[in-house]
C-alpha positions as semicolon CSV with decimal commas, in nm:
position;residue;x (nm);y (nm);z (nm)
1;X;-1,706;4,071;-2,321
2;X;-1,886;3,738;-2,315
3;X;-1,715;3,440;-2,166
4;X;-1,627;3,125;-2,357
5;X;-1,637;2,758;-2,257
6;X;-1,563;2,432;-2,434
7;X;-1,690;2,075;-2,411
8;X;-1,479;1,761;-2,381
9;X;-1,622;1,426;-2,501
10;X;-1,493;1,071;-2,534
11;X;-1,466;0,959;-2,895
12;X;-1,591;0,602;-2,855
13;X;-1,502;0,351;-3,126
14;X;-1,229;0,566;-3,277
15;X;-0,871;0,439;-3,267
16;X;-0,673;0,749;-3,367
17;X;-0,688;1,108;-3,487
18;X;-0,656;0,978;-3,843
19;X;-0,951;0,740;-3,790
20;X;-1,175;1,029;-3,676
21;X;-1,052;1,250;-3,961
22;X;-1,132;0,975;-4,214
23;X;-1,485;0,926;-4,077
24;X;-1,554;1,299;-4,094
25;X;-1,421;1,314;-4,451
26;X;-1,651;1,027;-4,555
27;X;-1,953;1,225;-4,430
28;X;-1,869;1,521;-4,655
29;X;-2,020;1,868;-4,617
30;X;-1,899;2,171;-4,426
31;X;-2,031;2,063;-4,084
32;X;-2,072;1,748;-3,881
33;X;-2,258;1,690;-3,561
34;X;-2,287;1,493;-3,244
35;X;-2,617;1,411;-3,074
36;X;-2,623;1,405;-2,696
37;X;-2,899;1,346;-2,444
38;X;-2,843;1,661;-2,237
39;X;-2,851;2,012;-2,383
40;X;-2,565;2,225;-2,248
41;X;-2,690;2,500;-2,017
42;X;-2,401;2,733;-2,106
43;X;-2,513;2,771;-2,467
44;X;-2,413;3,138;-2,503
45;X;-2,057;3,068;-2,382
46;X;-2,027;2,763;-2,612
47;X;-2,140;2,964;-2,913
48;X;-1,886;3,236;-2,831
49;X;-1,597;3,049;-2,993
50;X;-1,624;2,722;-2,800
51;X;-1,506;2,388;-2,933
52;X;-1,578;2,022;-2,872
53;X;-1,251;1,853;-2,770
54;X;-1,233;1,483;-2,858
55;X;-1,071;1,232;-2,621
56;X;-0,925;0,947;-2,827
57;X;-0,770;0,652;-2,643
58;X;-0,728;0,846;-2,317
59;X;-0,592;1,172;-2,462
60;X;-0,752;1,486;-2,598
61;X;-0,617;1,480;-2,954
62;X;-0,853;1,696;-3,160
63;X;-1,118;1,963;-3,154
64;X;-1,396;2,102;-3,369
65;X;-1,552;2,445;-3,337
66;X;-1,913;2,443;-3,212
67;X;-2,136;2,624;-3,464
68;X;-2,484;2,567;-3,315
69;X;-2,696;2,364;-3,076
70;X;-3,014;2,218;-3,228
71;X;-3,302;2,036;-3,064
72;X;-3,375;1,698;-3,223
73;X;-3,636;1,438;-3,138
74;X;-3,518;1,076;-3,143
75;X;-3,716;0,786;-3,284
76;X;-3,813;0,714;-2,923
77;X;-3,976;1,059;-2,894
78;X;-3,715;1,190;-2,649
79;X;-3,567;1,539;-2,697
80;X;-3,194;1,550;-2,754
81;X;-2,936;1,809;-2,855
82;X;-2,736;1,802;-3,177
83;X;-2,406;1,984;-3,139
84;X;-2,330;2,120;-3,487
85;X;-1,954;2,111;-3,544
86;X;-1,741;2,288;-3,804
87;X;-1,500;2,108;-4,026
88;X;-1,208;2,061;-4,052
89;X;-1,091;1,865;-3,753
90;X;-0,809;2,046;-3,571
91;X;-0,525;1,846;-3,418
92;X;-0,435;1,950;-3,062
93;X;-0,147;1,874;-2,834
94;X;-0,224;1,555;-2,644
95;X;-0,371;1,599;-2,296
96;X;-0,452;1,294;-2,083
97;X;-0,811;1,250;-1,964
98;X;-0,965;0,973;-1,755
99;X;-1,276;0,799;-1,886
100;X;-1,613;0,955;-1,803
101;X;-1,970;0,931;-1,929
102;X;-2,138;1,196;-2,138
103;X;-1,955;1,523;-2,183
104;X;-1,794;1,776;-1,951
105;X;-1,731;2,149;-1,970
106;X;-1,370;2,249;-2,031
107;X;-1,241;2,592;-1,930
108;X;-1,037;2,770;-2,199
109;X;-0,732;2,782;-1,972
110;X;-0,748;2,400;-1,934
111;X;-0,782;2,329;-2,307
112;X;-0,475;2,196;-2,488
113;X;-0,321;2,418;-2,755
114;X;-0,361;2,344;-3,123
115;X;-0,069;2,173;-3,290
116;X;0,119;2,397;-3,533
117;X;0,000;2,341;-3,889
118;X;0,180;2,055;-4,057
119;X;0,287;1,883;-3,734
120;X;0,131;1,543;-3,680
121;X;0,256;1,470;-3,331
122;X;0,453;1,609;-3,044
123;X;0,824;1,549;-3,020
124;X;0,931;1,306;-2,748
125;X;1,090;1,463;-2,442
126;X;1,431;1,339;-2,336
127;X;1,375;1,061;-2,076
128;X;1,548;1,255;-1,796
129;X;1,329;1,562;-1,852
130;X;1,011;1,351;-1,873
131;X;1,102;1,180;-1,543
132;X;1,176;1,512;-1,372
133;X;0,842;1,654;-1,486
134;X;0,663;1,338;-1,371
135;X;0,832;1,363;-1,030
136;X;0,696;1,717;-1,003
137;X;0,350;1,599;-1,109
138;X;0,363;1,802;-1,429
139;X;0,379;1,524;-1,688
């Protein structure tokens, strides 16, 4: 069985999940895409059910399934990679991520779970439980 891997990317200029969803809706069509300078080396694993996880305001909040990787040439003549992404956008449980440049691979076991359909956010933990988890380094 082939392995699977994901990509995590900062969603610069987007304020919320709803903001990203609205921008994707305005573009129309069944797919969207993101152009990046570096082509992922683990193409086979990405195309085996991988997703691009979007970091919005310091948290992974959404993902899109990766459909294809295409070579594109920019106006400057430099080769780039277009990551073709499926629609719709899928809301995930929030997972904090520090800022970084470019994109990073994300192992399936480290990827946040999808939110159940119809849920827009996670329920707040009771303050005592949140503090206990933070003390243990788990929250």
